[in-house]
N, C-alpha and C positions, 0 to 999 in steps of 0.2 A: 504494500500500500504506500502511496505517496500523497502529499498534500494536494497535488494537481488532480488526482483522481476523485476527490471528494466532491459530490454534487448535492445540492440542496433542492428539494422539491416539496410542494404541499402534499399532505397525506389526506385522502378522502375515503378510501375503501375500508371495509371492516377487517379484511385480512391484514392490511398494513397497520391498522389501529391495534389489532391483536399482537402484532410484532412489537408495538410500543409497550404493551403489558409485559412481554418477555424481557424487554430491555430494562424495565423497572426492577424486575426480579434479579436480573444479572448484575446490575450496577449497585443497587442499594440492599439487596437481599432482604427485602421487606417480607413480613408476613402477608399472606394473600389479602387480608382485610385492608391493608394500607395501599394496595395497588389501585390507581385510577383505572377503572374498567373501560374497555373499548366502547361499550354502549354509551357511557357518560360522555366520552369525548365526541362520539358521533352526534349526540344531541347538541352538545356545545357548538360543534361545527355548523349545524343548521341554524344556530342562533347568532352566528357571526364570529366564532372563535377561530384560532389558528392552530393547526397541528402541522408541523413541518418535519421532514425526515432528512437525515444525512445518509447518503448512499455511496458505496464503492462498488461500481458495477450494479448488480442486482441485490447486493447485500446491504441491509440497513444497519448502520453502525451508530446511529444517534437519532434523537428527536427532541423537539421542544413543543410545549403545549401552553397556550395562553388564551384568555377570554376577556371580553370587554369589561371595563371597570369604571366606576364613577370616581371623581376626585376624592382623595382621602387625606389631604393635608393642605394648609394654606398655600396659596400661590400656584396651585395646580388646577387648571381649568379644562372643561370639556371632557368628553369620553376618552379614556385611555385604554391600555391593555394591562391586565395582570398576567405576568408570565409565571405560570404555576410550577412548571417543572421542565428541566432539561437533563437528558441523560446521554452519555457517550460510552459506548462499549469499551471494555478494558483494552482490547487489542487495537483500538483506534486512538488511544491517548497519545498526545504529543503531535498530532497532525493538524491542530488548529480547528478541529471539528466544532468545538463550542463557540469559538469566535465566528466561524462561518454561519452557524445557526443564528446567533444573535444579530449579526449584521443583516442577514436575510430577514429576520423579524423586524428590524428597523425599516428596511425598504418596504416590506409588506404594510406596516403601519402608515408610513408616509403616503403610500398609494391610496390609503383610505382616509386621509386627513387626521390620523391619530398622531398626536405630538408628544406623548409621554408613555413610558412603560414602567411598571413597578414590579418588583419581585422580592422574595425573602431569600436570605442566605445566612448560613451559620458563620458568625464572625470569627470563630476559632479555626475554621477551615481556610487556611491562608491561600491555597491555590485558587479558591473561589474569589478571595479578596483581590488577587492580582488580575484575574479576568475582569471582574466587574468594575473595579475602580481604576486600574491602570490601563488596560487594553480598551475598555468600552467607554470610560469616562462617566460612569454612573456616580451618584453621590448618595449620602445617607443622612436623614434627619430623624429617623424613628428606630427605636429599639423595642422589640416585643418580647415579653418574658413568657417562656414555655408555650410558644405559639401553637404548636401542634400536639402538645402532650408528649408522652413517651412513645417514640416511634420504633425503637429497636433497630435492627438492621446493621449494616456495615459501618455507616457514618455516625449514627446518633447513639446507638446502644441504649443505655438507661439514663443518659444525661438529659436534663431538661432541654427542651428545644427552643432556647432563646434565639432570636433572629434579628439581624439587621433588615430593614426594608430599603432596598435600593430604589432610587428614582433616576430614570434615564430621560433627560431632556433631549429629544431626538434631533432637534435643529439648533441646539445651542453651540456656539463656537468651541466650547470645551469638548463636545462630542464630535463635532465636524472635524476638528484637528486630528482626532484619533482615527476617524474613518479615512481621512486623507492619507495617513501614513501607514495604514494596515492593509496589505494586499487582500486579506480575507474579506474586506468591505467593498471590494471593487467588482462590479458586475459587467464591465465592458460596455457601458453606454455613456451617453453625454451627461447623465446625472451623477456620475462618480465624482467625488471631491478631488480637486486639483491639489496635490501636495505642495506646490509652489505658493499656494494661497495662505498656508498655515505654517507656523513654526512647529518643529517636532515637539510633542508634549513632554514636559519634564517629569521624571520619575519621582523626584522628591519635592514635596510641597514647601517645606520650610526646614532646611538643614539647620541642625542645632537647636530645634525647638525643645523646651523642657519636657520631662517625662511625667505624664500623669499616671502611668503604670509601666513598670519595668520588669525585668526578669531577675530572679535571685540566682545565686551560684548553683542551687539545686535544681533549677529549671522551672520553678514555680513563679507565681506573680508576686511582685513586690508590694509594699504597703501603698495603697492608692493615695494620690495627691490631688485633692479636690479643690484647692484654693488658688490654682494657677489662673492668671488673667491675661496672658500674652495673646498675640495675634494667632498663635498656633501652639498645639501641644501634640505629643506623641503617646500612643497607647500600644505597648508591646503585645504580641500574640505568640502562643506556643508554636514552635516550628513544626511539630507533628502531633496534633491532638489525638489522632487515631491511635498512635503508638502509646501515648499517655493513657488513653482510655483503656487500652488493653493491659499495659504493664504497671501503670500507676494511677488507678482511677480516682484516688483522692486528690492528686495533683490536678488532674483534668477537671474535677469538680471545683477545685479552688480557682482555676482560671475562669470557669463559668461564673462563679460567684463574684469574682473581682470585676469582670466586665459588667455585670449587672449593677454594680455600684458606680463604676467610673463613667462609662459611656453615657448613660442617661443624664448624669449630673452635668456633663459638658454640652450635651444636646440642649438641655434646658437653658443653658447660658447663651445659646445662640451659635454654638459651633456646628460645623458640618463635617462629616467624614468625607474627605475628598481624595485621599490617596493612600497608597500602601508602599512602603519602601524600607529596606534594611530591617525586616522583621517587625515593623510597627505600622499601625494606622496613623495617618496624618490628619488631625482635626484642625480645621481652619475656622476662625471666627467669621461669620457672615455666610452668604449663600451665593453660588455662582449665578443663579437666575436673577440676582439683584445687581450684578456687576455690569 
């Protein structure tokens, strides 16, 4: 498999939707009751949802599923899309499949006049943080505690399912710059962003910003610092929470509890989660949609 062989197509048939069920089981190892069924996705499609698949030849190696959403926070107007799930088969990791699916989702939304997309992700899963914040340019203003309850499976186990709510302003220069510099966002037509129009996005939002949460020598979270007032702060994250959940579950839980204290405190002060670099989230005071 190579990156060039990955194609993204909308999914409409029940056979292809059932393949999405199998991908959920393969990727997350959920109990059957947690799998979104093909029949539910088929009904959502009829109501205006999106299900898109990633294919190498005839083999489906990924999919994403999203449905129309009403505004859920100040400053977000009109009907958007809630991107409920995205899965990539283990053998297709590292091929940019997730980025291709998300950029396809952006184009699909733009074609229908949808200007924002939201989705949840686990703040302790740092690969998701890099995709969502660095590659795509999403931001976060919302922290949800135990959003789904205990899910089990490969990624969540018995940990509370605290989640960031990512917000993707599809036409904002912050996002357009990333689309311009990411080949996965190019569809070979005149609407593709011109890289010469935008500077390459920076990976670090604020070098040297103080630490609202750091890492102890033992690999756990440091004591939270809740009184910082600078333009930006950093919040460290564990390098491999799945390993911690398996080998040191109390440390994994300590990270969850620390995030539950630190991140909402700074969101309430008006900070925005805007980047991820050097093992830490970058929280910046203010909002990109107000700049």
